[in-house]
Backbone as CSV, one residue per row, in Angstrom:
resi,resn,N_x,N_y,N_z,CA_x,CA_y,CA_z,C_x,C_y,C_z
1,MET,38.557,-27.363,15.454,37.191,-27.617,15.905,36.799,-29.031,15.513
2,PHE,36.544,-29.855,16.517,36.171,-31.240,16.231,34.651,-31.373,16.223
3,LEU,34.134,-31.970,15.152,32.725,-32.347,15.079,32.656,-33.771,14.565
4,THR,31.665,-34.491,15.022,31.468,-35.829,14.482,31.049,-35.716,13.018
5,THR,31.194,-36.805,12.301,30.792,-36.789,10.894,29.313,-36.445,10.767
6,ASP,28.489,-36.981,11.655,27.053,-36.672,11.613,26.809,-35.178,11.815
7,GLU,27.592,-34.557,12.680,27.423,-33.117,12.912,27.836,-32.300,11.690
8,TRP,28.916,-32.711,11.020,29.301,-32.028,9.787,28.213,-32.191,8.733
9,ILE,27.653,-33.403,8.618,26.599,-33.658,7.634,25.387,-32.783,7.925
10,ASN,25.050,-32.640,9.186,23.906,-31.807,9.560,24.157,-30.335,9.237
11,ARG,25.402,-29.897,9.375,25.720,-28.508,9.027,25.529,-28.263,7.541
12,VAL,25.936,-29.225,6.715,25.731,-29.097,5.270,24.229,-29.044,4.972
13,LYS,23.489,-29.931,5.597,22.035,-29.983,5.378,21.385,-28.668,5.792
14,THR,21.823,-28.084,6.889,21.285,-26.796,7.345,21.572,-25.697,6.330
15,ASP,22.790,-25.670,5.787,23.123,-24.678,4.756,22.198,-24.814,3.553
16,MET,21.903,-26.034,3.171,21.032,-26.270,2.022,19.594,-25.866,2.332
17,GLU,19.129,-26.170,3.515,17.751,-25.833,3.894,17.540,-24.320,3.920
18,GLU,18.554,-23.587,4.415,18.432,-22.135,4.520,18.316,-21.487,3.149
19,LEU,18.849,-22.138,2.124,18.798,-21.594,0.770,17.583,-22.097,-0.004
20,THR,16.819,-23.010,0.579,15.770,-23.706,-0.160,14.431,-23.634,0.571
21,PRO,13.611,-22.633,0.273,12.306,-22.529,0.935,11.412,-23.739,0.700
22,ASP,11.551,-24.367,-0.470,10.722,-25.535,-0.789,11.454,-26.838,-0.468
23,TRP,12.185,-26.834,0.631,12.991,-27.991,1.006,12.170,-29.262,1.130
24,ASP,11.007,-29.163,1.754,10.180,-30.355,1.957,9.796,-30.990,0.626
25,ARG,9.523,-30.155,-0.370,9.154,-30.697,-1.680,10.339,-31.409,-2.324
26,ILE,11.531,-30.830,-2.186,12.724,-31.470,-2.754,12.989,-32.811,-2.082
27,VAL,12.852,-32.832,-0.754,13.082,-34.072,-0.020,12.097,-35.143,-0.458
28,SER,10.842,-34.756,-0.631,9.835,-35.744,-1.028,10.100,-36.280,-2.425
29,GLN,10.670,-35.427,-3.291,10.962,-35.867,-4.651,12.106,-36.871,-4.712
30,THR,12.975,-36.825,-3.746,14.149,-37.706,-3.769,14.029,-38.883,-2.809
31,GLY,12.904,-39.039,-2.198,12.737,-40.161,-1.283,13.187,-39.868,0.124
32,GLY,13.419,-38.619,0.451,13.718,-38.253,1.832,15.132,-38.540,2.258
33,ALA,15.434,-39.778,2.531,16.738,-40.143,3.098,17.873,-39.955,2.110
34,ASP,17.557,-39.875,0.809,18.610,-39.779,-0.192,19.439,-38.511,-0.049
35,ILE,18.825,-37.426,0.387,19.562,-36.177,0.536,20.750,-36.372,1.474
36,GLU,20.494,-36.956,2.620,21.577,-37.178,3.574,22.607,-38.142,3.009
37,GLN,22.166,-39.123,2.247,23.105,-40.062,1.635,23.997,-39.350,0.627
38,TYR,23.420,-38.425,-0.127,24.216,-37.657,-1.080,25.266,-36.821,-0.342
39,ILE,24.823,-36.164,0.727,25.746,-35.329,1.493,26.881,-36.174,2.057
40,ARG,26.527,-37.302,2.635,27.542,-38.168,3.244,28.533,-38.677,2.193
41,ALA,28.033,-38.962,0.999,28.899,-39.472,-0.067,29.844,-38.399,-0.594
42,LYS,29.383,-37.140,-0.598,30.174,-36.056,-1.174,31.084,-35.348,-0.166
43,TRP,30.859,-35.587,1.121,31.647,-34.880,2.137,33.157,-35.121,2.008
44,PRO,33.638,-36.371,1.877,35.097,-36.556,1.747,35.673,-35.841,0.535
45,GLU,34.946,-35.858,-0.582,35.425,-35.166,-1.787,35.500,-33.668,-1.560
46,ALA,34.453,-33.108,-0.948,34.438,-31.662,-0.700,35.587,-31.257,0.213
47,LEU,35.822,-32.025,1.266,36.894,-31.704,2.198,38.251,-31.811,1.518
48,ALA,38.459,-32.868,0.740,39.740,-33.037,0.045,39.991,-31.894,-0.937
49,ARG,38.964,-31.473,-1.650,39.126,-30.395,-2.624,39.446,-29.069,-1.947
50,GLN,38.897,-28.837,-0.772,39.224,-27.619,-0.050,40.632,-27.679,0.537
51,LEU,41.045,-28.850,0.981,42.406,-28.998,1.494,43.449,-28.784,0.396
52,LEU,43.084,-29.063,-0.837,44.019,-28.873,-1.944,44.328,-27.401,-2.202
53,VAL,43.399,-26.514,-1.844,43.584,-25.104,-2.176,43.688,-24.197,-0.953
54,ALA,43.440,-24.728,0.234,43.485,-23.911,1.450,44.917,-23.494,1.766
55,PRO,45.111,-22.347,2.407,46.471,-21.930,2.790,47.086,-22.888,3.799
56,GLU,48.395,-23.003,3.719,49.114,-23.941,4.590,48.832,-23.679,6.068
57,SER,48.601,-22.425,6.417,48.439,-22.057,7.822,47.234,-22.703,8.488
58,ILE,46.232,-23.121,7.707,45.064,-23.754,8.319,44.986,-25.250,7.991
59,CYS,46.048,-25.766,7.421,46.102,-27.200,7.123,46.975,-27.893,8.172
60,ARG,46.561,-29.038,8.610,47.316,-29.776,9.623,48.327,-30.694,8.925
61,GLY,49.432,-30.076,8.513,50.452,-30.839,7.815,51.189,-31.802,8.731
62,VAL,51.725,-32.846,8.125,52.449,-33.890,8.858,53.872,-33.980,8.306
63,ASP,54.860,-33.939,9.188,56.261,-34.047,8.769,56.605,-35.517,8.505
64,ILE,57.018,-35.797,7.283,57.347,-37.181,6.896,58.810,-37.299,6.471
65,SER,59.628,-36.336,6.859,61.017,-36.349,6.400,61.739,-37.635,6.796
66,SER,61.435,-38.171,7.972,62.116,-39.383,8.427,61.659,-40.627,7.668
67,ARG,60.568,-40.508,6.933,60.027,-41.657,6.193,60.508,-41.709,4.750
68,LEU,61.225,-40.693,4.316,61.621,-40.596,2.912,63.081,-40.983,2.727
69,SER,63.336,-41.770,1.698,64.703,-42.212,1.381,65.066,-41.718,-0.012
70,PRO,65.918,-40.705,-0.117,66.271,-40.146,-1.427,66.987,-41.167,-2.313
71,GLU,66.580,-41.186,-3.570,67.263,-41.980,-4.589,68.028,-40.980,-5.460
72,MET,69.303,-40.819,-5.183,70.089,-39.784,-5.845,70.529,-40.224,-7.229
73,ARG,70.631,-39.221,-8.119,71.142,-39.443,-9.465,72.516,-38.790,-9.572
74,GLN,73.286,-39.201,-10.548,74.651,-38.700,-10.681,74.702,-37.213,-11.027
75,ASP,73.615,-36.698,-11.595,73.625,-35.285,-11.998,73.209,-34.351,-10.865
76,GLY,72.952,-34.899,-9.658,72.587,-34.065,-8.521,71.102,-34.005,-8.242
77,SER,70.300,-34.481,-9.169,68.861,-34.558,-8.921,68.549,-35.859,-8.188
78,GLY,67.290,-36.063,-7.865,66.932,-37.289,-7.165,65.433,-37.451,-7.043
79,ARG,65.042,-38.495,-6.348,63.620,-38.829,-6.222,63.346,-39.407,-4.851
80,VAL,62.163,-39.098,-4.322,61.657,-39.759,-3.127,60.263,-40.284,-3.439
81,VAL,59.939,-41.408,-2.847,58.599,-41.984,-2.991,57.744,-41.472,-1.838
82,LEU,56.616,-40.867,-2.162,55.732,-40.304,-1.152,54.732,-41.345,-0.662
83,PRO,54.145,-41.137,0.509,53.146,-42.089,1.012,51.964,-42.226,0.055
84,ASP,51.357,-43.389,0.052,50.236,-43.657,-0.845,49.040,-42.743,-0.588
85,ASP,48.924,-42.232,0.640,47.764,-41.408,0.971,48.037,-39.909,0.806
86,THR,49.063,-39.569,0.022,49.398,-38.165,-0.161,48.296,-37.440,-0.926
87,LEU,47.780,-36.378,-0.338,46.844,-35.487,-1.027,47.590,-34.292,-1.605
88,ARG,48.503,-33.744,-0.803,49.175,-32.507,-1.209,50.477,-32.352,-0.433
89,MET,51.521,-31.907,-1.115,52.758,-31.548,-0.440,52.699,-30.072,-0.077
90,LEU,53.116,-29.751,1.147,53.123,-28.368,1.609,54.520,-27.768,1.603
91,ARG,55.523,-28.598,1.892,56.893,-28.079,2.028,57.878,-29.231,1.824
92,PHE,58.965,-28.934,1.120,60.000,-29.945,0.911,61.343,-29.247,0.791
93,GLU,62.336,-29.786,1.492,63.671,-29.179,1.448,64.736,-30.252,1.636
94,MET,65.736,-30.208,0.782,66.900,-31.073,0.909,67.997,-30.327,1.666
95,LYS,68.800,-31.065,2.433,69.962,-30.452,3.075,70.913,-29.963,1.990
96,GLY,71.314,-28.700,2.098,72.165,-28.090,1.078,71.439,-27.038,0.265
97,TRP,70.091,-27.037,0.322,69.327,-25.985,-0.350,69.303,-24.724,0.509
98,ARG,69.140,-23.590,-0.144,69.057,-22.317,0.569,67.624,-22.011,1.022
99,ARG,66.653,-22.697,0.438,65.252,-22.447,0.761,64.431,-23.700,0.451
100,PRO,63.284,-23.839,1.085,62.427,-24.987,0.777,61.562,-24.720,-0.452
101,VAL,61.042,-25.760,-1.023,60.021,-25.641,-2.065,58.655,-25.631,-1.383
102,THR,57.841,-24.649,-1.720,56.476,-24.576,-1.180,55.420,-24.560,-2.288
103,ARG,55.877,-24.460,-3.520,54.968,-24.536,-4.664,55.429,-25.688,-5.541
104,PHE,54.563,-26.654,-5.711,54.921,-27.884,-6.402,54.254,-27.936,-7.769
105,ILE,54.935,-28.548,-8.719,54.399,-28.687,-10.068,54.285,-30.170,-10.410
106,ASP,53.505,-30.471,-11.463,53.461,-31.847,-11.952,54.257,-31.926,-13.247
107,ASN,54.355,-33.126,-13.818,55.237,-33.295,-14.974,54.657,-32.734,-16.270
108,ARG,53.441,-32.145,-16.209,52.875,-31.484,-17.389,53.183,-29.991,-17.403
109,HIS,53.708,-29.491,-16.316,54.019,-28.069,-16.216,55.216,-27.728,-17.109
110,PRO,55.193,-26.585,-17.789,56.331,-26.219,-18.661,57.674,-26.227,-17.946
111,THR,57.681,-25.871,-16.657,58.942,-25.840,-15.908,59.500,-27.243,-15.703
112,ALA,58.634,-28.251,-15.702,59.098,-29.624,-15.477,60.043,-30.069,-16.587
113,GLU,59.740,-29.693,-17.816,60.595,-30.093,-18.936,61.976,-29.465,-18.839
114,LYS,62.043,-28.263,-18.277,63.335,-27.589,-18.136,64.269,-28.333,-17.198
115,GLN,63.707,-29.171,-16.328,64.549,-29.873,-15.356,65.423,-30.932,-16.023
116,LEU,65.114,-31.250,-17.276,65.957,-32.192,-18.016,67.236,-31.529,-18.512
117,ASN,67.260,-30.215,-18.478,68.433,-29.465,-18.927,69.266,-29.072,-17.712
118,PRO,70.490,-29.584,-17.575,71.308,-29.295,-16.384,71.641,-27.817,-16.215
119,TYR,71.495,-27.029,-17.284,71.815,-25.604,-17.199,70.591,-24.749,-16.886
120,ALA,69.401,-25.333,-17.000,68.169,-24.572,-16.776,67.392,-25.053,-15.557
121,ARG,67.798,-26.173,-15.014,67.036,-26.761,-13.919,67.240,-26.000,-12.613
122,GLY,66.396,-26.335,-11.638,66.515,-25.734,-10.323,67.787,-26.187,-9.625
123,GLY,68.244,-25.358,-8.694,69.453,-25.682,-7.937,69.297,-25.303,-6.482
124,THR,70.393,-25.110,-5.817,70.338,-24.849,-4.383,69.679,-23.513,-4.061
125,GLU,69.767,-22.524,-4.969,69.170,-21.211,-4.724,67.673,-21.215,-5.021
126,LYS,67.279,-21.846,-6.109,65.871,-21.910,-6.517,65.517,-23.348,-6.878
127,PRO,65.349,-24.187,-5.872,65.059,-25.593,-6.144,63.657,-25.787,-6.712
128,VAL,63.477,-26.909,-7.365,62.205,-27.268,-7.989,61.835,-28.688,-7.568
129,ALA,60.559,-28.920,-7.327,60.071,-30.259,-6.980,58.878,-30.594,-7.867
130,VAL,58.954,-31.749,-8.507,57.911,-32.198,-9.423,57.240,-33.433,-8.824
131,VAL,55.943,-33.342,-8.596,55.195,-34.460,-8.030,54.410,-35.130,-9.150
132,SER,54.565,-36.448,-9.266,53.891,-37.178,-10.334,53.723,-38.636,-9.913
133,GLY,53.280,-39.454,-10.851,53.173,-40.891,-10.612,54.192,-41.632,-11.444
134,ASP,54.717,-42.737,-10.924,55.686,-43.512,-11.703,55.002,-44.712,-12.341
135,GLU,55.793,-45.510,-13.044,55.249,-46.649,-13.780,54.696,-47.736,-12.859
136,GLN,55.047,-47.674,-11.599,54.531,-48.655,-10.635,53.288,-48.160,-9.904
137,GLY,52.811,-46.982,-10.279,51.624,-46.439,-9.651,51.880,-45.726,-8.342
138,ARG,53.143,-45.460,-8.018,53.488,-44.762,-6.776,53.465,-43.250,-6.999
139,ILE,53.271,-42.505,-5.921,53.380,-41.050,-5.971,54.821,-40.695,-5.662
140,VAL,55.464,-39.984,-6.573,56.882,-39.687,-6.410,57.124,-38.189,-6.521
141,LEU,58.212,-37.755,-5.892,58.650,-36.363,-5.974,60.081,-36.354,-6.500
142,ASP,60.276,-35.719,-7.653,61.610,-35.556,-8.217,62.118,-34.168,-7.836
143,TYR,63.308,-34.108,-7.261,63.830,-32.829,-6.796,65.048,-32.410,-7.612
144,TYR,65.141,-31.104,-7.824,66.199,-30.506,-8.630,66.678,-29.245,-7.920
145,SER,67.884,-29.197,-7.576,68.813,-30.314,-7.488,69.902,-29.922,-6.509
146,LEU,70.852,-30.790,-6.350,72.026,-30.540,-5.517,73.276,-30.617,-6.393
147,PRO,74.381,-30.041,-5.956,75.611,-30.128,-6.758,76.003,-31.591,-6.995
148,PRO,76.421,-31.931,-8.206,76.789,-33.318,-8.516,77.873,-33.891,-7.617
149,TYR,78.698,-33.010,-7.026,79.791,-33.522,-6.182,79.308,-33.983,-4.806
150,MET,78.065,-33.696,-4.463,77.543,-34.154,-3.179,77.241,-35.651,-3.270
151,HIS,77.872,-36.427,-2.425,77.742,-37.881,-2.501,76.690,-38.426,-1.538
152,ARG,76.022,-37.549,-0.823,74.982,-37.988,0.094,73.814,-36.996,0.035
153,HIS,72.636,-37.529,-0.199,71.434,-36.699,-0.234,70.595,-36.981,1.006
154,GLU,70.210,-35.904,1.709,69.393,-36.043,2.910,68.228,-35.053,2.872
155,VAL,67.072,-35.540,3.276,65.886,-34.686,3.337,65.937,-33.882,4.637
156,LYS,65.845,-32.572,4.509,65.852,-31.711,5.689,64.455,-31.577,6.277
157,SER,63.466,-31.368,5.425,62.080,-31.280,5.892,61.144,-31.690,4.766
158,ALA,60.025,-32.276,5.144,59.008,-32.675,4.177,57.672,-32.722,4.908
159,VAL,56.785,-31.825,4.538,55.483,-31.740,5.189,54.400,-32.007,4.148
160,TYR,53.507,-32.932,4.459,52.449,-33.274,3.506,51.092,-33.278,4.178
161,LEU,50.065,-33.269,3.337,48.691,-33.453,3.796,48.223,-34.814,3.320
162,PRO,47.829,-35.681,4.227,47.267,-36.964,3.801,45.820,-36.789,3.374
163,LEU,45.310,-37.742,2.635,43.886,-37.745,2.324,43.094,-37.698,3.623
164,PRO,42.053,-36.881,3.710,41.305,-36.767,4.971,40.666,-38.092,5.365
165,GLN,40.855,-38.467,6.603,40.304,-39.706,7.132,39.533,-39.412,8.413
166,GLU,38.431,-40.066,8.560,37.643,-39.919,9.777,38.438,-40.450,10.967
167,GLN,38.497,-39.659,12.036,39.187,-40.047,13.256,38.212,-39.932,14.421
168,GLU,38.043,-41.021,15.168,37.129,-41.032,16.306,35.734,-40.556,15.896
169,ASN,35.305,-41.052,14.726,33.954,-40.768,14.204,33.743,-39.302,13.835
170,GLY,34.818,-38.596,13.512,34.644,-37.203,13.141,35.877,-36.625,12.484
171,TYR,35.860,-35.295,12.339,36.957,-34.578,11.704,37.278,-33.340,12.533
172,ASP,38.572,-33.095,12.731,39.028,-31.937,13.477,39.570,-30.921,12.467
173,LEU,38.833,-29.836,12.253,39.176,-28.875,11.216,39.212,-27.460,11.775
174,TYR,40.047,-26.630,11.160,39.950,-25.211,11.479,38.568,-24.728,11.052
175,PRO,37.943,-23.841,11.846,36.560,-23.424,11.546,36.348,-22.929,10.119
176,LEU,37.257,-22.070,9.618,37.077,-21.546,8.266,37.148,-22.646,7.220
177,LEU,38.021,-23.613,7.429,38.118,-24.736,6.501,36.840,-25.561,6.546
178,GLY,36.323,-25.793,7.755,35.083,-26.549,7.893,33.918,-25.850,7.224
179,ASP,33.821,-24.522,7.398,32.744,-23.761,6.771,32.795,-23.895,5.253
180,SER,33.990,-23.715,4.701,34.137,-23.751,3.253,33.845,-25.139,2.693
181,ALA,34.285,-26.180,3.399,34.015,-27.550,2.951,32.513,-27.836,2.969
182,CYS,31.800,-27.294,3.943,30.342,-27.481,4.006,29.662,-26.833,2.806
183,TYR,30.095,-25.620,2.456,29.504,-24.941,1.299,29.759,-25.727,0.010
184,LEU,30.987,-26.229,-0.136,31.294,-26.979,-1.354,30.502,-28.274,-1.395
185,CYS,30.378,-28.943,-0.273,29.603,-30.184,-0.235,28.149,-29.903,-0.631
186,ALA,27.588,-28.818,-0.114,26.223,-28.445,-0.480,26.112,-28.196,-1.979
187,ALA,27.110,-27.510,-2.550,27.103,-27.239,-3.985,27.139,-28.528,-4.798
188,LEU,27.962,-29.478,-4.372,28.058,-30.753,-5.088,26.738,-31.518,-5.048
189,VAL,26.042,-31.453,-3.918,24.754,-32.140,-3.809,23.694,-31.424,-4.646
190,PHE,23.703,-30.095,-4.651,22.765,-29.358,-5.504,23.009,-29.698,-6.972
191,ASP,24.271,-29.921,-7.352,24.563,-30.359,-8.718,23.866,-31.677,-9.016
192,ILE,23.941,-32.609,-8.072,23.297,-33.906,-8.249,21.790,-33.738,-8.422
193,LEU,21.221,-32.794,-7.682,19.774,-32.567,-7.718,19.345,-31.748,-8.931
194,GLY,20.327,-31.327,-9.737,20.002,-30.550,-10.921,19.653,-29.108,-10.634
195,GLN,20.080,-28.596,-9.487,19.778,-27.220,-9.103,21.065,-26.386,-9.192
196,SER,21.448,-26.111,-10.429,22.716,-25.436,-10.678,22.734,-24.012,-10.131
197,ASP,21.561,-23.363,-10.085,21.523,-21.997,-9.570,21.888,-21.962,-8.087
198,LYS,21.348,-22.915,-7.320,21.670,-22.976,-5.890,23.102,-23.444,-5.675
199,ALA,23.580,-24.343,-6.543,24.976,-24.786,-6.452,25.923,-23.612,-6.643
200,GLU,25.600,-22.727,-7.584,26.450,-21.569,-7.849,26.452,-20.609,-6.663
201,ILE,25.303,-20.437,-6.021,25.241,-19.576,-4.838,26.141,-20.118,-3.733
202,MET,26.113,-21.426,-3.542,26.967,-22.040,-2.529,28.444,-21.864,-2.875
203,ARG,28.779,-21.993,-4.141,30.184,-21.850,-4.547,30.691,-20.418,-4.325
204,LYS,29.797,-19.458,-4.400,30.198,-18.079,-4.143,30.550,-17.844,-2.680
205,GLN,30.145,-18.780,-1.812,30.459,-18.658,-0.388,31.828,-19.245,-0.044
206,LEU,32.435,-19.954,-1.004,33.691,-20.636,-0.725,34.788,-19.645,-0.360
207,LEU,35.543,-19.997,0.658,36.645,-19.156,1.088,37.919,-19.461,0.322
208,TYR,37.994,-20.694,-0.226,39.216,-21.113,-0.919,38.843,-21.696,-2.269
209,THR,39.355,-21.113,-3.320,39.055,-21.580,-4.664,40.327,-21.642,-5.498
């Protein structure tokens, strides 16, 4: 469902008005136009946060396998550098694995430390992918692993979600994702206004948490 950014902003404002009988008083207290400015400022954050937790089936993932160049290590593990606009990885698979990775961890996860042990790390049956940042500020994915005797590493599939960007003055979203992002945006603005009770009501409407 495509709506212009202004239409999405108006939907958030409508959700807030329906929950706020004294809307006119709140608007007058904030100078009127500020409410819309708050909504507009918080919309990208709300959408990104919902995309981080929404099911893959309603996310418009992009295949970037042809853009990735594996940096193989002698022990069978390796690394790929992800695009700078990566919000979330949905799927990753190396040629030679029996299954793709669909649940990703960062380097603070207890399982990440196990990947340093060649006897405990992921392999072709149960691969593991760790997404983190490197010393150069890049977003990288370390994969574990392939048999050490494999002299060529190739990415079979890699699907990611980029940071949401306005396209043609709007956003094309699945309806349920759009609804949930509107509720979260309203909650974030109510937080700014110091109305935590209304923010909590909006958060209870979220479809993805």
